[in-house]
VOGUKE-346611 format. One line per 5 residues: number of its first residue (from 1); their letters; for each residue y, z, x of C-alpha. Coordinates in Angstrom, 3 decimals, decimal comma. Layout:
% VOGUKE-346611
NUM> a> Y Z X ~ ...
This chain:
% VOGUKE-346611
1> mttpf> 0,000 0,000 0,000 ~ 3,428 -0,953 1,345 ~ 5,703 2,029 1,866 ~ 9,130 1,921 0,216 ~ 12,079 0,671 2,223
6> igrsr> 14,385 3,593 3,003 ~ 17,992 3,626 4,198 ~ 19,671 0,921 6,277 ~ 22,274 0,092 3,624 ~ 24,911 -0,401 6,321
11> elgel> 22,745 -2,892 8,201 ~ 21,773 -4,733 5,020 ~ 25,437 -5,014 4,155 ~ 26,206 -6,424 7,587 ~ 23,465 -9,038 7,255
16> nrryq> 24,876 -10,048 3,869 ~ 28,398 -10,267 5,234 ~ 27,346 -12,446 8,154 ~ 25,292 -14,728 5,948 ~ 28,159 -15,160 3,501
21> sqkae> 30,613 -15,931 6,284 ~ 32,306 -19,309 6,321 ~ 31,507 -19,919 9,988 ~ 28,528 -19,994 12,323 ~ 27,269 -16,504 13,113
26> fmily> 25,022 -15,306 15,922 ~ 23,560 -11,789 15,765 ~ 21,514 -10,005 18,420 ~ 19,289 -7,421 16,707 ~ 17,565 -5,105 19,137
31> grrrv> 16,081 -1,633 19,331 ~ 13,098 0,328 20,525 ~ 9,583 -0,607 19,520 ~ 8,588 0,400 15,921 ~ 12,139 1,210 14,820
36> gktrl> 11,969 -1,280 11,914 ~ 13,722 -4,474 13,002 ~ 11,241 -6,866 11,379 ~ 11,061 -4,712 8,254 ~ 14,861 -4,746 7,996
41> ithwm> 14,989 -8,539 8,212 ~ 12,135 -9,178 5,775 ~ 13,573 -6,668 3,281 ~ 16,967 -8,366 3,498 ~ 15,298 -11,722 2,850
46> emakp> 13,486 -10,272 -0,185 ~ 16,657 -8,745 -1,616 ~ 19,317 -11,362 -0,755 ~ 17,031 -14,405 -1,019 ~ 18,973 -16,464 1,533
51> raffw> 17,976 -19,939 2,572 ~ 16,105 -18,757 5,630 ~ 13,858 -19,992 8,408 ~ 11,792 -17,136 9,866 ~ 9,664 -17,497 12,980
56> iaapt> 7,882 -14,848 15,068 ~ 7,201 -15,590 18,728 ~ 3,767 -14,649 20,031 ~ 2,559 -13,530 23,484 ~ 1,244 -16,945 24,466
61> ssvdq> 2,191 -19,892 26,686 ~ 5,454 -21,798 26,497 ~ 3,620 -24,906 25,284 ~ 1,975 -22,960 22,455 ~ 5,279 -21,346 21,510
66> lrsfs> 7,116 -24,670 21,398 ~ 4,335 -26,216 19,294 ~ 4,354 -23,268 16,867 ~ 8,152 -23,356 16,552 ~ 8,214 -27,138 16,129
71> qavfr> 5,617 -27,086 13,380 ~ 7,445 -24,260 11,583 ~ 10,636 -26,344 11,626 ~ 8,695 -29,387 10,346 ~ 7,166 -27,378 7,470
76> fesqs> 10,557 -25,961 6,516 ~ 12,262 -29,353 6,553 ~ 9,570 -31,494 4,919 ~ 7,734 -28,882 2,851 ~ 4,487 -30,389 4,138
81> qppad> 1,872 -29,595 6,745 ~ 2,496 -31,172 10,172 ~ -0,215 -32,787 12,311 ~ -2,112 -30,230 14,397 ~ -0,701 -31,570 17,657
86> msygd> 2,857 -32,110 16,437 ~ 5,513 -30,697 18,793 ~ 9,022 -31,544 19,938 ~ 9,251 -32,700 23,528 ~ 11,246 -29,686 24,703
91> wptaf> 13,266 -26,692 23,493 ~ 16,661 -28,461 23,491 ~ 15,230 -31,005 21,043 ~ 13,840 -28,218 18,868 ~ 17,223 -26,496 18,758
96> ealar> 18,935 -29,749 17,816 ~ 16,538 -29,962 14,845 ~ 17,803 -26,555 13,722 ~ 21,391 -27,777 13,904 ~ 20,525 -30,668 11,586
101> laeke> 18,980 -28,263 9,059 ~ 22,254 -26,343 8,933 ~ 24,668 -29,284 8,812 ~ 25,531 -29,089 5,117 ~ 23,961 -25,943 3,684
106> rlavi> 24,005 -22,346 4,908 ~ 20,837 -21,462 6,816 ~ 19,676 -18,166 8,267 ~ 17,426 -18,685 11,284 ~ 15,541 -15,614 12,449
111> vdeft> 13,645 -15,686 15,738 ~ 11,687 -12,442 15,883 ~ 10,078 -11,003 19,031 ~ 12,387 -13,201 21,076 ~ 11,330 -11,423 24,267
116> yllea> 7,854 -12,979 24,015 ~ 9,561 -16,344 24,183 ~ 11,636 -15,226 27,172 ~ 8,513 -14,048 28,997 ~ 6,818 -17,427 28,564
121> epavs> 9,914 -19,589 29,064 ~ 12,767 -17,734 30,842 ~ 14,973 -20,847 30,697 ~ 14,998 -20,770 26,885 ~ 18,120 -18,600 26,855
126> aylqh> 19,968 -21,267 28,883 ~ 18,707 -23,982 26,525 ~ 19,871 -21,946 23,554 ~ 23,225 -21,278 25,150 ~ 23,770 -25,010 25,632
131> awdhs> 22,680 -25,742 22,067 ~ 24,985 -23,043 20,692 ~ 27,979 -24,298 22,636 ~ 27,488 -27,956 21,666 ~ 26,008 -28,017 18,180
136> lsksn> 24,762 -24,752 16,637 ~ 28,173 -23,050 16,708 ~ 29,619 -26,024 14,804 ~ 26,947 -25,909 12,099 ~ 26,537 -23,737 9,012
141> lflil> 24,082 -21,448 10,782 ~ 23,449 -17,714 10,798 ~ 21,232 -17,168 13,855 ~ 19,444 -13,859 14,468 ~ 17,540 -13,111 17,668
146> sgshl> 15,451 -9,947 17,440 ~ 13,578 -8,209 20,234 ~ 11,965 -4,903 21,175 ~ 11,619 -5,221 24,947 ~ 14,917 -3,474 25,610
151> gmmhr> 14,917 -4,072 29,347 ~ 14,507 -7,813 28,903 ~ 17,008 -7,962 26,034 ~ 19,613 -6,297 28,233 ~ 18,920 -8,417 31,311
156> qvlsy> 18,511 -11,843 29,718 ~ 20,558 -11,637 26,519 ~ 23,180 -8,891 26,626 ~ 24,148 -8,520 30,280 ~ 27,197 -10,192 31,800
161> qaply> 24,967 -12,435 33,941 ~ 22,851 -13,632 30,990 ~ 23,377 -17,235 29,774 ~ 23,893 -16,020 26,196 ~ 26,510 -13,434 27,135
166> grsta> 29,594 -13,747 24,952 ~ 27,989 -16,129 22,456 ~ 26,897 -13,597 19,842 ~ 29,323 -12,657 17,084 ~ 27,570 -9,317 16,438
171> nlllq> 25,155 -7,109 18,394 ~ 23,261 -4,611 16,317 ~ 21,342 -1,824 18,050 ~ 19,004 -0,487 15,380 ~ 18,754 3,265 15,739
176> plpfg> 15,988 5,543 14,442 ~ 16,500 6,800 10,902 ~ 18,427 10,071 10,527 ~ 16,744 13,299 9,466 ~ 18,625 13,223 6,163
181> vthsf> 16,357 10,513 4,721 ~ 13,093 12,362 5,436 ~ 13,166 13,829 1,917 ~ 12,633 10,333 0,494 ~ 9,609 9,738 2,703
186> ypnys> 8,092 13,224 2,378 ~ 8,985 14,403 -1,128 ~ 6,191 17,008 -1,104 ~ 7,262 18,618 2,165 ~ 9,611 21,593 2,399
191> aderv> 12,728 21,354 4,558 ~ 11,179 23,290 7,447 ~ 8,077 21,063 7,349 ~ 10,274 17,957 7,486 ~ 12,124 19,399 10,473
196> avyam> 8,725 19,867 12,159 ~ 7,811 16,250 11,403 ~ 11,133 15,094 12,841 ~ 10,530 17,212 15,958 ~ 7,248 15,354 16,518
201> lggvp> 8,075 11,821 15,401 ~ 11,838 11,462 15,491 ~ 13,279 8,867 13,138 ~ 10,868 5,998 13,820 ~ 9,689 4,587 10,453
206> aywer> 6,381 3,239 11,789 ~ 5,454 6,720 12,995 ~ 6,379 8,237 9,639 ~ 3,924 5,865 8,001 ~ 1,163 7,380 10,128
211> faser> 1,926 10,866 8,746 ~ 0,722 10,547 5,154 ~ 2,883 12,516 2,731 ~ -0,145 13,530 0,659 ~ -1,671 15,357 3,659
216> nltqn> -0,326 18,712 4,799 ~ 1,252 19,092 8,226 ~ -1,853 20,432 9,976 ~ -3,990 17,622 8,558 ~ -1,515 15,046 9,834
221> irsef> -1,444 16,629 13,288 ~ -5,240 16,577 13,437 ~ -5,477 13,000 12,193 ~ -2,681 11,366 14,191 ~ -2,266 13,499 17,327
226> lnysa> -5,563 15,269 17,982 ~ -7,763 12,322 17,031 ~ -8,075 10,470 20,317 ~ -8,585 7,110 18,612 ~ -5,284 7,353 16,690
231> slhde> -2,830 4,594 17,573 ~ -0,002 7,018 18,400 ~ -1,721 7,839 21,698 ~ -0,960 4,312 22,921 ~ 2,745 4,519 22,121
236> prlll> 4,065 6,265 25,278 ~ 2,413 3,652 27,490 ~ 3,715 0,789 25,341 ~ 7,234 2,185 25,206 ~ 7,442 2,637 28,964
241> adflr> 5,877 -0,781 29,590 ~ 8,982 -2,347 28,053 ~ 10,905 -1,191 31,124 ~ 8,587 -0,177 33,958 ~ 5,992 -2,137 35,909
246> dphny> 4,477 0,969 37,535 ~ 5,125 4,002 35,336 ~ 3,072 6,630 37,237 ~ 5,904 8,483 39,001 ~ 8,069 8,179 35,913
251> isifr> 5,370 9,809 33,794 ~ 5,381 12,734 36,255 ~ 9,094 13,116 35,631 ~ 8,586 13,055 31,858 ~ 6,022 15,825 32,195
256> aiang> 8,327 17,875 34,398 ~ 11,272 17,635 32,009 ~ 9,038 18,313 28,987 ~ 7,999 21,558 30,667 ~ 11,541 22,775 31,287
261> artpk> 12,605 21,188 34,588 ~ 16,242 20,134 34,240 ~ 17,665 19,400 37,704 ~ 16,410 17,025 40,425 ~ 15,285 20,012 42,474
266> eiagf> 13,321 21,520 39,577 ~ 11,823 18,122 38,672 ~ 10,719 17,557 42,268 ~ 9,144 20,997 42,397 ~ 7,132 20,434 39,206
271> sglee> 6,151 16,807 39,810 ~ 5,425 16,945 43,543 ~ 7,668 13,925 44,149 ~ 10,170 13,940 47,002 ~ 13,514 15,239 45,820
276> khipq> 15,440 12,435 47,535 ~ 13,748 9,877 45,249 ~ 14,326 11,762 41,980 ~ 17,918 10,532 41,324 ~ 16,802 6,892 41,427
281> ylsvl> 13,908 7,546 39,055 ~ 16,236 9,427 36,716 ~ 18,764 6,593 36,837 ~ 16,132 4,111 35,679 ~ 14,905 6,403 32,911
286> tetgf> 18,468 7,058 31,757 ~ 18,982 3,303 31,358 ~ 15,978 3,198 29,009 ~ 17,622 5,751 26,723 ~ 14,517 7,942 26,723
291> itrrv> 16,040 10,396 29,228 ~ 19,598 11,652 29,028 ~ 21,776 13,634 31,382 ~ 23,912 16,107 29,490 ~ 26,829 18,129 30,732
296> pvtkp> 28,656 20,904 28,882 ~ 31,097 19,204 26,515 ~ 33,815 21,497 27,837 ~ 33,328 20,028 31,342 ~ 33,952 16,544 32,853
301> ptsrl> 31,016 14,091 33,116 ~ 30,837 14,714 36,869 ~ 30,099 18,412 36,373 ~ 27,408 19,813 38,666 ~ 26,054 21,699 35,657
306> grhfi> 24,402 18,501 34,372 ~ 20,863 18,819 33,040 ~ 18,243 16,222 32,123 ~ 16,463 16,100 28,774 ~ 13,990 13,829 27,022
311> adpfl> 16,135 12,259 24,318 ~ 13,305 10,666 22,326 ~ 11,661 13,290 20,064 ~ 8,255 11,585 20,032 ~ 8,030 11,359 23,832
316> rfyyr> 9,349 14,900 24,141 ~ 6,576 16,218 21,874 ~ 3,869 14,062 23,438 ~ 4,588 15,093 27,025 ~ 4,999 18,747 26,088
321> flarr> 1,838 19,186 24,011 ~ -0,528 16,228 24,377 ~ -0,235 14,348 27,673 ~ -2,189 16,849 29,771 ~ -4,882 17,254 27,124
326> qsqla> -6,023 13,652 26,882 ~ -9,387 14,381 28,531 ~ -10,074 17,198 26,064 ~ -9,090 15,063 23,098 ~ -11,299 12,217 24,331
331> lgvee> -14,240 14,644 24,182 ~ -13,288 15,800 20,695 ~ -12,002 19,217 21,831 ~ -9,072 19,660 19,451 ~ -8,709 23,377 18,781
336> qalee> -7,026 24,344 22,047 ~ -4,351 21,710 21,564 ~ -3,864 22,702 17,926 ~ -3,527 26,370 18,831 ~ -0,938 25,585 21,500
341> ikrhl> 1,076 23,524 19,042 ~ 0,949 26,328 16,475 ~ 1,883 28,934 19,085 ~ 4,819 27,105 20,642 ~ 6,146 24,791 17,916
346> ldfig> 8,594 27,415 16,635 ~ 10,312 27,717 20,019 ~ 10,063 23,965 20,599 ~ 11,911 23,179 17,370 ~ 14,470 25,912 17,952
351> tytwe> 15,219 24,736 21,466 ~ 15,557 21,048 20,658 ~ 15,386 19,703 17,111 ~ 17,226 22,448 15,237 ~ 20,076 22,412 17,740
356> elcqe> 20,306 18,617 17,515 ~ 20,363 18,707 13,707 ~ 23,106 21,339 13,746 ~ 25,094 19,203 16,170 ~ 24,565 16,249 13,829
361> wllra> 25,821 18,406 10,949 ~ 29,062 19,049 12,840 ~ 29,437 15,359 13,709 ~ 28,919 14,284 10,105 ~ 30,927 17,108 8,562
366> tghvh> 34,171 15,235 9,149 ~ 35,499 14,155 5,754 ~ 32,807 16,019 3,820 ~ 33,458 19,744 4,242 ~ 36,558 21,704 5,074
371> lpflp> 36,793 22,534 8,745 ~ 40,116 23,676 10,172 ~ 40,075 20,955 12,812 ~ 38,035 17,931 13,823 ~ 36,294 17,679 17,183
376> dqvgs> 36,244 14,423 19,118 ~ 33,212 15,502 21,176 ~ 30,137 17,399 20,008 ~ 27,244 18,738 22,033 ~ 26,354 22,019 23,679
381> awtrk> 27,794 23,983 26,581 ~ 26,552 26,363 29,222 ~ 27,679 28,225 32,293 ~ 25,672 30,248 34,761 ~ 26,159 33,269 32,497
386> aqvdv> 25,882 31,997 28,913 ~ 25,011 29,100 26,622 ~ 26,277 27,924 23,228 ~ 24,058 25,649 21,121 ~ 26,721 23,716 19,215
391> vgins> 30,160 22,978 20,607 ~ 32,874 20,730 19,247 ~ 36,045 20,205 21,237 ~ 39,329 18,391 20,780 ~ 41,124 18,562 24,107
396> mektl> 44,329 16,972 22,832 ~ 44,763 19,495 20,038 ~ 43,324 22,414 22,050 ~ 40,749 23,293 19,401 ~ 37,183 24,481 19,917
401> ilgec> 34,211 25,029 17,604 ~ 31,365 27,246 18,818 ~ 28,067 27,484 16,950 ~ 24,860 29,507 17,264 ~ 21,495 28,159 16,023
406> kwspk> 18,495 30,303 15,086 ~ 15,150 28,831 13,990 ~ 13,445 32,115 13,102 ~ 12,193 32,247 9,478 ~ 13,794 35,707 9,245
411> amgrd> 17,362 36,225 8,037 ~ 19,838 36,875 10,845 ~ 22,207 39,815 11,114 ~ 25,777 40,306 12,214 ~ 24,731 40,910 15,816
416> vldgl> 24,058 37,173 16,242 ~ 27,625 36,370 15,206 ~ 29,080 39,153 17,345 ~ 27,183 37,772 20,325 ~ 28,614 34,306 19,696
421> vqkta> 32,183 35,600 19,568 ~ 31,652 37,596 22,751 ~ 30,782 34,399 24,638 ~ 34,097 32,724 23,803 ~ 35,930 33,443 27,059
426> efvps> 33,143 31,693 29,008 ~ 33,805 28,392 27,245 ~ 37,518 28,186 26,471 ~ 39,166 25,893 29,055 ~ 41,677 27,661 31,261
431> egrwr> 44,649 25,393 30,539 ~ 46,662 25,741 27,332 ~ 46,436 27,926 24,261 ~ 43,294 27,310 22,161 ~ 42,224 27,903 18,579
436> vyylg> 38,543 28,703 18,063 ~ 36,323 28,407 14,997 ~ 32,743 29,650 14,737 ~ 29,621 28,354 12,990 ~ 26,335 30,144 12,443
441> fargg> 23,182 28,149 11,622 ~ 20,066 30,112 10,639 ~ 16,883 28,663 9,208 ~ 16,102 31,871 7,308 ~ 19,660 32,556 6,185
446> wlrea> 21,835 35,586 6,811 ~ 21,626 39,260 5,927 ~ 24,281 40,733 3,651 ~ 26,119 42,359 6,563 ~ 26,487 38,971 8,243
451> qsyak> 27,696 37,365 5,013 ~ 30,325 40,078 4,572 ~ 31,431 39,690 8,177 ~ 31,864 35,938 7,737 ~ 33,943 36,387 4,586
456> tfekt> 36,360 38,840 6,210 ~ 36,385 37,382 9,703 ~ 39,843 35,816 9,427 ~ 41,334 39,294 9,012 ~ 39,804 40,699 12,207
461> nvqge> 42,441 39,165 14,510 ~ 39,997 38,312 17,282 ~ 41,666 36,763 20,319 ~ 41,518 36,478 24,071 ~ 43,804 35,734 26,974
466> nwtai> 44,512 32,130 25,923 ~ 42,697 31,736 22,603 ~ 42,777 32,885 19,008 ~ 39,847 32,923 16,573 ~ 40,771 31,502 13,180
471> glsil> 37,546 31,548 11,128 ~ 33,779 31,649 10,775 ~ 31,283 29,867 8,528 ~ 27,532 30,452 8,196 ~ 24,831 28,103 6,919
476> dlsqv> 21,098 28,213 6,316 ~ 18,470 25,476 6,515 ~ 18,694 24,577 2,838 ~ 22,438 23,916 3,148 ~ 22,102 21,893 6,358
481> dqdlr> 19,224 19,922 4,832 ~ 21,138 19,149 1,646 ~ 24,297 18,179 3,527 ~ 22,501 15,860 5,935 ~ 20,650 14,358 3,000
486> dwses> 23,865 13,690 1,076 ~ 25,784 12,453 4,100 ~ 23,000 10,192 5,340 ~ 22,885 8,502 1,945 ~ 26,637 8,044 1,780
491> kdngg> 27,180 6,869 5,371 ~ 23,700 5,647 6,347 ~ 24,574 5,367 10,031 ~ 21,186 4,045 11,121 ~ 22,521 1,417 13,497
496> eivf> 25,292 0,700 15,944 ~ 27,164 -2,520 15,314 ~ 29,208 -3,919 18,191 ~ 31,491 -6,920 17,696
């Protein structure tokens, strides 16, 4: 049974707008494997019913690809079956045939898995560039190139040196779905269960389809993570293969970071790799987007307090809980892995996913809830003495938001909020006079004493040497869940569109 299409209203609207344009349009659609690029395109075609030519490249030879493309063009144009050996003489001729199809009537041409074509025929991007410059850009064409091999898409399509650089009229990086739409996919799951799913799978729709909503969380973990034959076990290798020819040392770095190593020195100590080589490995992994270097948002990007994290939730979960247990899982020994997941999942979610969702709440809160000021940067912050989970800063206006996140199922007391306020001096920049606002996020809610404290906080006149506290708000999981649900539906920021 086909799962329902969820979200992506912004991207669907952009596809409609480009198709309805009065000029030739050229969109590059790219994103990580399994994020839903093909599903987005096919759903748009079902809903908008454009005049469209859709072709998927396959991992085969250039001759086979050209023959397949040529015959698809012939079938579209003549509405009849071509001879088995029919093929245009070369790719420039095939592209000229497309231009003829779009001379008088609007035509959407979608070339999916474009990177397979690039692998077999690297010169195809130069052929396409020539065709675009001389004929396709003068036709009534809406061209979409879609690809998952991010390294190749960057090098041969998007980079300054690529033949197609500057030709596209829109580049759309399709992002994973936000947490706020999980309620549509898992209507039978509670909010904390959906947070757990998001901690394991992130926002990748194809992974969500593996976690059946009619099974409980433990059943899904057993079926899709602890069952060695499950397809999800192949995903880390496939994801890294899009960028790396020899991933062995990089996998060691993933394992190190998943187990708490944050600096090059710590990563070298855990992985056994020479420390002098770690920065280069980290640079490559940062380019993939799977690893990120974060600095306190109150510090400049060059801060020596930078730490490395696995940005992709699925890879983060896999290398923390499953990577070192592959031999056990291959032998059918599941219970040890399941017990470790049960024992450490609470801390894992609290350390990563819950903080990230609370940071997302602050990012999305602009225009939806009343906050005394709007940050232009959101993240976390730390010094050698303290850490704050959620920080929003506006350096021009000298305003700061500090937030504490707790993933315990128990209700939190006033001491958590007092502790947050006491950290303020560690994070207020030294220059200027600052206003500070506080946020408390607690999965299990807040005790009455904490609620009373939040209501009367403005009257306490808390201040420091160069800062003044102006307010405090507290939220629980149900409120964060509902807000992210509402805001995801209204904004639906599932992709990044660059013109």
